[in-house]
C-alpha positions as CSV (number, residue, x, y, z in Angstrom):
1,M,0.0,0.0,0.0
2,L,2.8,2.4,0.9
3,E,4.5,1.8,-2.5
4,V,1.3,2.6,-4.4
5,C,0.8,5.7,-2.3
6,K,4.2,6.9,-3.2
7,K,3.6,6.3,-6.9
8,V,0.3,8.1,-6.8
9,Y,0.9,11.0,-4.3
10,G,4.7,11.2,-4.6
11,D,7.3,10.9,-1.9
12,N,7.4,14.2,0.0
13,S,10.8,13.4,1.5
14,D,12.3,13.5,-2.0
15,N,11.1,17.0,-2.7
16,S,11.3,18.8,0.6
17,D,14.7,20.4,0.3
18,N,14.9,21.3,-3.4
19,S,16.1,24.9,-3.7
20,D,17.7,24.7,-7.1
21,N,15.5,26.4,-9.8
22,S,16.0,23.6,-12.3
23,N,15.0,21.0,-9.8
24,N,11.9,23.1,-8.9
25,S,11.0,23.3,-12.6
26,N,11.4,19.6,-13.0
27,N,9.3,19.0,-9.9
28,S,6.6,21.3,-11.2
29,N,6.5,19.3,-14.4
30,N,6.6,15.9,-12.6
31,S,3.8,17.1,-10.2
32,N,1.3,16.7,-13.1
33,N,2.0,12.9,-12.8
34,F,1.0,12.8,-9.2
35,R,-2.3,13.4,-7.4
36,N,-2.4,16.3,-4.8
37,I,-4.2,14.6,-1.9
38,K,-5.1,18.0,-0.4
39,D,-7.1,18.9,-3.6
40,D,-8.8,15.5,-3.8
41,I,-12.4,14.9,-2.6
42,R,-11.9,12.6,0.3
43,C,-14.5,10.4,1.9
44,V,-14.7,7.7,4.5
45,I,-17.6,5.6,5.6
46,G,-16.2,4.3,8.8
47,R,-17.2,2.2,11.7
48,S,-15.9,2.4,15.3
49,D,-16.3,-0.9,17.3
50,Y,-16.7,-0.9,21.1
51,M,-17.3,-3.2,24.0
52,T,-18.1,-2.7,27.7
53,N,-15.2,-3.7,29.9
54,R,-15.6,-4.7,33.6
55,N,-13.0,-3.0,35.8
56,N,-11.0,-4.6,38.6
57,D,-11.6,-8.1,37.4
58,I,-9.0,-10.7,38.4
59,I,-9.0,-13.1,35.5
60,D,-7.3,-16.5,35.7
61,D,-9.8,-18.7,33.7
62,K,-12.6,-17.7,36.1
63,E,-15.5,-15.3,35.4
64,K,-16.9,-13.1,38.0
65,I,-20.7,-13.1,38.7
66,D,-21.9,-10.3,36.5
67,D,-23.9,-8.3,39.0
68,E,-21.6,-5.4,39.4
69,N,-22.7,-1.8,39.4
70,I,-22.8,0.2,36.2
71,N,-20.0,2.3,37.5
72,D,-17.6,-0.7,37.4
73,K,-17.7,-0.7,33.6
74,D,-16.0,1.3,30.9
75,I,-16.6,1.5,27.2
76,K,-13.5,0.6,25.3
77,Q,-12.8,0.9,21.6
78,I,-11.8,-2.3,19.9
79,E,-10.9,-0.9,16.5
80,Y,-11.8,1.6,13.8
81,N,-12.7,0.4,10.3
82,T,-12.3,2.6,7.2
83,I,-13.0,0.0,4.5
84,S,-15.9,-2.4,3.8
85,V,-17.9,-1.6,6.8
86,A,-20.7,-4.2,6.7
87,F,-24.2,-4.9,7.9
88,G,-25.4,-1.3,8.3
89,N,-28.4,-1.9,6.0
90,L,-29.3,-5.3,7.6
91,S,-28.9,-3.8,11.1
92,S,-31.5,-1.0,10.2
93,I,-33.9,-3.7,9.0
94,L,-33.3,-5.8,12.1
95,F,-33.9,-2.8,14.4
96,N,-37.3,-2.3,12.8
97,G,-38.1,-6.0,13.2
98,H,-37.3,-6.0,16.9
99,K,-39.3,-2.8,17.3
100,Y,-42.3,-4.5,15.7
101,I,-41.9,-7.6,18.0
102,L,-41.9,-5.4,21.1
103,K,-45.0,-3.5,20.0
104,Q,-46.8,-6.8,19.6
105,I,-45.6,-8.0,23.0
106,Y,-46.9,-4.8,24.6
107,K,-50.3,-5.4,23.0
108,E,-50.4,-9.0,24.2
109,Y,-49.1,-8.5,27.7
110,F,-50.5,-5.1,28.5
111,P,-54.0,-5.2,27.1
112,Y,-55.1,-2.4,29.4
113,I,-53.1,0.0,27.2
114,G,-56.1,0.3,25.0
115,N,-56.7,3.8,24.1
116,E,-54.9,5.5,21.2
117,E,-53.0,8.0,23.3
118,E,-51.4,5.4,25.5
119,Q,-50.5,3.2,22.5
120,K,-49.0,6.3,20.8
121,E,-46.9,7.0,23.9
122,V,-45.5,3.4,23.9
123,N,-44.9,3.5,20.2
124,D,-43.1,6.9,20.4
125,I,-40.8,5.4,23.1
126,L,-39.9,2.4,21.0
127,D,-39.4,4.5,17.9
128,K,-36.9,6.6,19.7
129,K,-35.1,3.7,21.2
130,F,-34.9,1.8,17.9
131,D,-33.9,4.6,15.6
132,N,-31.2,3.3,13.3
133,N,-30.7,5.7,10.4
134,F,-27.7,4.1,8.6
135,V,-29.4,3.9,5.3
136,Q,-30.2,7.6,5.3
137,G,-26.6,8.4,6.3
138,I,-24.9,6.3,3.6
139,I,-27.2,7.4,0.8
140,T,-26.7,11.1,1.8
141,C,-22.9,10.5,1.8
142,F,-22.9,8.9,-1.6
143,K,-25.2,11.5,-3.1
144,K,-23.0,14.3,-1.9
145,C,-19.9,12.6,-3.3
146,H,-21.5,12.0,-6.6
147,D,-22.8,15.6,-6.9
148,I,-19.5,17.1,-5.8
149,Y,-17.6,15.0,-8.4
150,I,-20.0,16.2,-11.2
151,S,-19.6,19.9,-10.1
152,E,-15.8,19.8,-9.7
153,Y,-14.8,17.5,-12.6
154,K,-16.5,18.3,-15.9
155,P,-17.9,15.0,-17.0
156,L,-16.5,13.9,-20.4
157,L,-19.9,12.7,-21.8
158,G,-22.3,14.6,-19.6
159,S,-23.6,14.2,-16.1
160,H,-26.1,11.6,-17.2
161,K,-23.2,9.3,-18.1
162,V,-21.7,9.3,-14.6
163,I,-22.2,6.3,-12.4
164,M,-20.8,4.8,-9.2
165,M,-19.0,1.5,-8.8
166,S,-19.0,-0.9,-5.9
167,I,-16.1,-3.4,-5.8
168,L,-17.0,-6.8,-4.3
169,H,-15.0,-9.9,-3.5
170,E,-16.0,-13.3,-5.1
171,D,-17.6,-14.9,-2.0
172,D,-20.5,-12.5,-1.9
173,F,-22.2,-13.8,1.3
174,N,-23.6,-10.3,2.2
175,S,-25.5,-9.5,-1.0
176,F,-28.7,-8.4,0.8
177,D,-26.8,-5.8,2.7
178,K,-24.9,-4.5,-0.3
179,Y,-27.7,-4.4,-2.9
180,K,-30.0,-2.5,-0.5
181,T,-27.7,0.5,-1.1
182,T,-27.8,0.0,-4.9
183,N,-31.6,0.0,-4.7
184,E,-31.8,3.1,-2.6
185,L,-29.5,4.9,-5.0
186,N,-31.7,4.0,-8.0
187,K,-34.6,5.8,-6.3
188,I,-32.6,9.1,-6.6
189,N,-31.4,8.3,-10.1
190,I,-27.9,7.4,-9.3
191,N,-26.7,4.2,-10.9
192,Q,-24.3,2.0,-9.0
193,K,-22.5,-0.8,-10.9
194,A,-21.5,-3.7,-8.6
195,L,-18.5,-5.7,-9.9
196,T,-16.4,-8.5,-8.4
197,I,-12.6,-8.4,-8.4
198,N,-12.5,-11.0,-11.2
199,E,-15.0,-9.1,-13.3
200,I,-12.9,-5.9,-12.9
201,K,-9.7,-7.8,-13.8
202,L,-11.4,-9.1,-17.0
203,L,-12.6,-5.6,-17.9
204,F,-9.1,-4.2,-17.3
205,E,-7.4,-6.9,-19.4
206,S,-10.0,-6.4,-22.2
207,K,-9.1,-2.7,-22.3
208,K,-12.6,-1.7,-21.1
209,L,-11.6,-0.2,-17.8
210,F,-9.2,2.7,-18.3
211,L,-8.1,6.3,-17.5
212,N,-8.8,9.2,-19.7
213,Y,-6.0,11.7,-19.2
214,K,-6.4,15.4,-18.9
215,D,-4.8,16.1,-22.3
216,E,-7.0,13.5,-24.1
217,T,-10.4,13.4,-25.7
218,L,-12.4,10.1,-25.6
219,I,-11.2,9.2,-29.1
220,D,-7.6,9.9,-28.0
221,S,-8.0,7.5,-25.1
222,L,-9.6,4.8,-27.3
223,K,-6.8,5.1,-29.9
224,R,-4.2,4.7,-27.1
225,I,-5.7,1.6,-25.4
226,K,-7.0,-0.2,-28.5
227,N,-3.6,-0.2,-30.1
228,K,-2.5,-3.9,-30.5
229,E,0.8,-3.2,-28.8
230,Y,-0.9,-1.7,-25.7
231,N,-0.7,-3.8,-22.5
232,P,-2.6,-2.2,-19.6
233,Y,-0.3,-3.9,-17.1
234,N,2.7,-1.9,-18.6
235,E,0.9,1.4,-18.3
236,I,2.6,4.2,-16.4
237,F,-0.5,5.9,-14.9
238,K,-1.1,9.6,-14.2
239,P,-4.2,11.4,-12.9
240,G,-7.3,11.1,-15.1
241,K,-11.0,10.2,-15.3
242,L,-11.9,6.6,-14.8
243,L,-14.0,5.2,-17.6
244,I,-15.8,1.9,-18.1
245,D,-16.7,0.5,-21.5
246,L,-19.8,-1.7,-21.3
247,N,-20.1,-2.3,-25.1
248,D,-20.6,-5.8,-26.4
249,I,-18.8,-4.8,-29.6
250,E,-19.9,-7.6,-31.9
251,D,-23.6,-6.9,-31.2
252,I,-23.3,-3.1,-31.3
253,L,-21.5,-3.0,-34.7
254,N,-22.6,-6.3,-36.2
255,V,-19.1,-7.3,-37.0
256,D,-17.1,-10.5,-36.3
257,C,-13.7,-8.8,-35.7
258,I,-13.3,-5.3,-34.2
259,N,-10.5,-2.8,-34.6
260,I,-10.1,0.9,-33.7
261,N,-11.3,2.0,-37.2
262,D,-14.6,0.2,-36.8
263,I,-15.1,2.0,-33.4
264,L,-14.2,5.4,-34.8
265,K,-16.6,5.0,-37.7
266,N,-19.4,4.2,-35.2
267,I,-18.3,6.4,-32.3
268,N,-21.7,7.9,-31.7
269,K,-23.2,4.5,-31.2
270,Y,-20.2,3.2,-29.3
271,E,-19.9,5.9,-26.8
272,R,-23.5,5.3,-25.6
273,N,-22.2,2.5,-23.4
274,I,-19.1,4.2,-22.0
275,F,-19.6,5.6,-18.5
276,E,-17.5,7.8,-16.2
277,I,-17.0,6.6,-12.6
278,S,-17.7,9.2,-9.9
279,V,-17.3,7.1,-6.8
280,L,-15.4,3.8,-6.1
281,Y,-16.9,2.1,-3.0
282,F,-14.6,-0.7,-1.8
283,R,-16.3,-3.7,-0.3
284,A,-13.2,-5.8,-1.1
285,L,-9.4,-5.4,-1.5
286,Y,-8.6,-5.3,2.2
287,T,-7.1,-8.7,2.9
288,P,-4.1,-10.5,1.3
289,N,-6.1,-13.1,-0.6
290,H,-7.9,-10.4,-2.5
291,F,-4.6,-9.3,-4.1
292,N,-2.0,-10.5,-6.5
293,E,0.5,-8.5,-8.7
294,N,-2.1,-7.8,-11.3
295,I,-4.8,-6.7,-8.9
296,W,-2.3,-4.3,-7.3
297,K,-1.8,-2.7,-10.7
298,I,-5.5,-2.2,-11.1
299,R,-5.7,-0.8,-7.5
300,E,-3.0,1.7,-8.6
301,M,-5.1,2.8,-11.5
302,F,-8.0,3.3,-9.2
303,E,-5.9,5.5,-6.9
304,F,-4.7,7.6,-9.8
305,S,-8.3,8.2,-11.0
306,D,-10.3,11.3,-10.3
307,A,-13.1,9.0,-8.8
308,I,-13.7,9.5,-5.1
309,K,-12.3,6.5,-3.4
310,I,-14.2,5.2,-0.3
311,P,-11.7,4.9,1.1
312,S,-8.5,6.0,-0.6
313,L,-5.3,4.0,0.2
314,P,-4.1,6.6,2.7
315,Y,-7.4,6.4,4.6
316,Q,-7.3,2.6,4.3
317,L,-3.9,2.8,6.0
318,V,-5.4,5.0,8.7
319,G,-7.7,2.2,9.6
320,S,-4.9,-0.2,10.2
321,K,-4.3,-1.6,13.7
322,K,-0.8,-0.1,13.9
323,I,-2.2,3.4,13.4
324,Q,-4.7,2.9,16.2
325,M,-1.9,1.7,18.4
326,L,0.2,4.8,17.7
327,L,-2.6,7.1,18.8
328,L,-2.0,5.9,22.4
329,D,1.1,8.1,22.2
330,N,0.2,11.5,23.8
331,D,2.4,13.5,21.4
332,I,0.9,11.8,18.3
333,L,-2.7,12.1,19.6
334,K,-2.2,15.8,20.5
335,K,-0.9,16.5,17.0
336,Y,-4.1,15.2,15.4
337,I,-6.7,16.7,17.7
338,S,-5.2,20.1,18.1
339,L,-7.2,21.6,15.3
340,N,-11.0,21.8,14.9
341,L,-12.9,20.9,11.7
342,N,-12.2,24.4,10.3
343,K,-8.4,23.9,10.8
344,E,-8.4,26.4,13.7
345,K,-6.2,25.7,16.7
346,K,-8.0,24.7,19.8
347,S,-7.2,26.1,23.2
348,D,-4.9,24.1,25.4
349,E,-7.7,23.5,27.8
350,Q,-9.9,22.1,25.0
351,I,-7.0,19.9,23.8
352,T,-6.5,18.4,27.2
353,K,-10.2,17.8,27.7
354,D,-10.5,16.1,24.3
355,M,-7.4,13.9,24.9
356,T,-8.8,12.8,28.3
357,L,-12.1,12.0,26.9
358,L,-10.7,10.0,24.0
359,K,-8.1,8.1,26.1
360,K,-10.9,6.8,28.4
361,T,-12.0,4.7,25.4
362,F,-8.5,3.4,24.5
363,A,-7.5,-0.1,25.4
364,L,-3.8,-0.8,26.0
365,Q,-2.1,-1.7,22.6
366,V,1.6,-2.0,22.1
367,D,4.2,-3.2,19.6
368,P,5.4,-6.6,20.9
369,S,8.7,-6.3,19.1
370,Q,9.9,-3.2,21.0
371,N,12.2,-3.3,24.0
372,I,10.3,-0.4,25.7
373,N,7.4,-2.8,26.1
374,A,9.3,-5.7,27.6
375,H,7.5,-5.4,31.0
376,I,4.1,-5.6,29.2
377,I,5.2,-8.6,27.1
378,Q,6.4,-10.4,30.2
379,D,3.1,-9.8,31.9
380,A,1.3,-11.1,28.8
381,I,3.4,-14.3,28.9
382,N,2.6,-14.8,32.6
383,N,-1.1,-13.9,32.2
384,E,-1.8,-14.9,28.6
385,N,-5.6,-14.9,29.1
386,N,-5.6,-11.1,29.8
387,Y,-4.2,-10.3,26.3
388,L,-4.6,-11.0,22.6
389,L,-2.3,-10.6,19.6
390,K,-3.9,-8.9,16.5
391,P,-2.3,-9.2,13.1
392,Q,-2.9,-6.5,10.4
393,R,-5.9,-8.4,9.0
394,E,-9.6,-7.9,8.7
395,G,-12.6,-10.2,8.6
396,G,-12.4,-12.2,11.8
397,K,-10.7,-15.4,12.9
398,N,-7.2,-13.9,12.7
399,N,-6.4,-13.1,16.3
400,L,-4.2,-15.2,18.7
401,H,-5.5,-16.0,22.2
402,G,-4.5,-17.8,25.4
403,N,-1.6,-20.2,25.0
404,Q,-1.1,-19.0,21.4
405,V,-0.3,-15.5,22.8
406,K,2.2,-17.0,25.2
407,Q,4.0,-19.2,22.7
408,K,4.2,-16.4,20.1
409,L,5.5,-13.8,22.6
410,K,8.4,-16.1,23.6
411,L,9.9,-15.0,20.2
412,F,10.6,-11.7,21.9
413,Y,13.6,-13.4,23.6
414,D,14.8,-14.9,20.3
415,H,17.1,-12.3,18.6
416,N,16.6,-13.9,15.2
417,K,12.8,-14.0,15.3
418,K,12.0,-11.1,17.5
419,Q,11.2,-8.7,14.5
420,T,8.4,-11.0,13.3
421,L,6.4,-9.8,16.3
422,S,6.2,-6.3,14.6
423,H,3.4,-7.8,12.4
424,Y,1.2,-7.9,15.5
425,V,-0.4,-5.5,18.0
426,L,-0.5,-6.8,21.6
427,M,-3.8,-5.6,23.1
428,Q,-5.3,-6.0,26.5
429,R,-8.3,-8.4,26.5
430,L,-11.7,-6.9,27.3
431,F,-14.2,-8.6,29.6
432,P,-17.7,-7.4,28.6
433,S,-20.8,-7.7,30.7
434,T,-22.8,-10.9,30.1
435,F,-26.5,-11.3,29.6
436,T,-28.9,-13.9,28.2
437,A,-29.8,-13.7,24.6
438,I,-31.8,-16.0,22.3
439,H,-29.7,-17.0,19.3
440,C,-31.4,-18.0,16.1
441,R,-29.3,-20.3,13.9
442,T,-30.0,-22.5,10.8
443,Q,-28.7,-26.0,10.5
444,E,-28.8,-28.0,7.3
445,M,-30.7,-31.3,7.8
446,K,-28.7,-34.2,6.3
447,N,-31.5,-36.8,6.6
448,E,-34.8,-35.4,5.3
449,I,-37.6,-37.3,6.9
450,C,-40.5,-36.2,4.7
451,T,-39.8,-36.7,1.0
452,T,-43.3,-37.2,-0.3
453,N,-43.9,-35.9,-3.8
454,I,-40.3,-34.5,-4.0
455,S,-38.0,-35.8,-6.7
456,N,-34.4,-36.8,-6.1
457,E,-33.3,-33.8,-8.3
458,Q,-35.4,-31.4,-6.2
459,Q,-33.9,-32.8,-3.0
460,K,-30.4,-32.2,-4.3
461,K,-31.2,-28.6,-5.3
462,K,-33.1,-27.6,-2.1
463,P,-31.5,-29.0,1.1
464,S,-33.8,-28.4,4.0
465,H,-32.7,-26.4,7.1
466,L,-33.7,-26.5,10.7
467,I,-34.1,-23.2,12.6
468,Q,-32.9,-23.4,16.2
469,F,-33.5,-21.0,19.0
470,S,-31.1,-21.2,21.8
471,P,-31.0,-19.1,25.0
472,E,-27.3,-18.5,25.8
473,K,-25.1,-16.5,28.1
474,S,-23.8,-13.8,25.7
475,I,-21.8,-10.7,25.1
476,S,-22.2,-7.9,22.6
477,E,-20.0,-5.7,20.5
478,F,-21.6,-2.4,19.4
479,S,-20.5,-0.1,16.6
480,L,-21.2,3.4,15.4
481,F,-21.1,4.3,11.7
482,H,-19.6,7.6,10.7
483,N,-19.5,9.4,7.4
484,F,-17.3,12.3,6.4
485,I,-16.3,14.2,3.3
486,F,-13.5,16.7,3.0
487,Y,-12.6,18.7,-0.1
488,K,-9.6,21.1,-0.2
489,N,-9.5,21.0,3.6
490,K,-13.1,22.0,3.9
491,N,-15.5,19.9,5.9
492,I,-18.4,19.0,3.6
493,L,-20.0,16.3,5.7
494,N,-19.2,14.9,9.2
495,E,-22.0,12.9,10.9
496,Q,-22.7,9.8,12.9
497,K,-25.5,7.8,11.3
498,G,-26.5,4.3,12.3
499,Y,-25.5,1.5,14.7
500,L,-24.6,-2.1,14.6
501,V,-24.8,-4.7,17.4
502,R,-23.2,-8.2,17.1
503,T,-23.9,-10.7,19.8
504,K,-22.1,-14.0,20.4
505,N,-21.8,-16.7,23.1
506,Y,-19.6,-15.4,25.9
507,T,-17.1,-18.3,25.4
508,E,-16.3,-17.3,21.8
509,K,-12.9,-15.6,21.7
510,E,-13.1,-14.4,18.0
511,G,-15.7,-12.1,16.4
512,G,-17.2,-11.7,13.0
513,A,-20.7,-12.2,11.6
514,I,-19.8,-13.3,8.0
515,C,-17.6,-16.1,9.4
516,G,-20.6,-17.3,11.5
517,I,-19.4,-16.5,15.1
518,S,-21.6,-13.5,15.8
519,S,-25.3,-12.7,15.1
520,L,-26.8,-9.3,14.3
521,D,-28.7,-7.8,17.2
522,S,-30.3,-4.6,18.5
523,F,-29.9,-2.7,21.8
524,F,-32.5,-1.2,24.0
525,L,-31.5,2.1,25.6
526,T,-32.3,2.5,29.3
527,E,-31.4,5.1,31.9
528,H,-29.2,4.4,35.0
């Protein structure tokens, strides 16, 4: 990621001390080949994950009875995600489902609440406690990005030919969540094209996903990329518009073999199916198995494009666990919260207040390869159940726990292997409050009892499932969605919209809903 960032945005360290005029002239010319990140439209749809943490617990494979006072608990941040924040749409739907169930329960168990005024009072309370406006937030964010792009970058073929693109991975287990967004955007006449990584790779290799540079017309770009000698993987990119060619050429032009001359003769017909990308929304390209050398080249092209990246690579790096660890350093934290949204310096009193407030939510996180953390590492070896090791990975099932932590941290005392620990963050383990929750799970039935009037072929295609409801001792992780847009250091949008609650059995050490550990849930706000 850092290498691609240097290619796209330049390496400031190389240009910081150039005083020679000729060098400055060269840098000025070369600057046209880089993007200026300060002039870019920058957007993040982020999610901050939290858990409650019981204070003053002595944990040595024993759990306290969870009847402590609310004052014995803190809220601690687990991590901040800047890419592919999932389940916001489904969470909104689930909140409405739980709200409906509670309304029905009130009617059944409190029949004396009969008049309209009393029912309205109950409904108003439930509506406020189950207000989850993620959908409204993400659609507002997308629309603002799309509109700003059209106003700031003159569309090559007109604003009606500008669309958004959502980038998905191949195992699309979360389609109901993702395509809800596409459907809502269609209602406001914004088209979002959803493509998998492999589909994007095929378009790129077919010369149908390409950049239109600032000194080029559409015809210039087509001549460049349709040249038989042109290989997109050898392209040296520079900033430009991202275009997608959705033509099925043989059908459009009624020919068996196509060349650039055929296209130019029919350019009016051909350009009907060429679209400009305003927004790239990444629901993939965040874990190593999404990448290879060819995919990195395509990701580099995306970063060079004028399209608004959600997120850009620099913002994707900001969401890494190492960055979250570094924010525990007072000097680093102070640097990044000393200015308000209008880039005005805060008072010392306000900076101190903000730092204190933020640090209350920070859990201990350190680099296990550094000597300065030797005492923490030794404590983690002695009390391995109070810590976990987190690699720079997303998606669940990646962390090390218990004896795994102990064995891995012993590498700290091996001079030849010590540096491998720098790939991890050593974090204190959180101990959330427990409660009873009813988990709903589906289980495939291997032996179908009733097969009357069902053919063998139908049985193969439609395996039956059993729905199980299980009351279990559970813990929850709750998350807040946050949308922001900045352009030329101006704050265009900055708002918290929507929630996500994931509940799991309290014995589970890992998290993640896609991987089947956690279930989506809702919370009910009460006063203490």
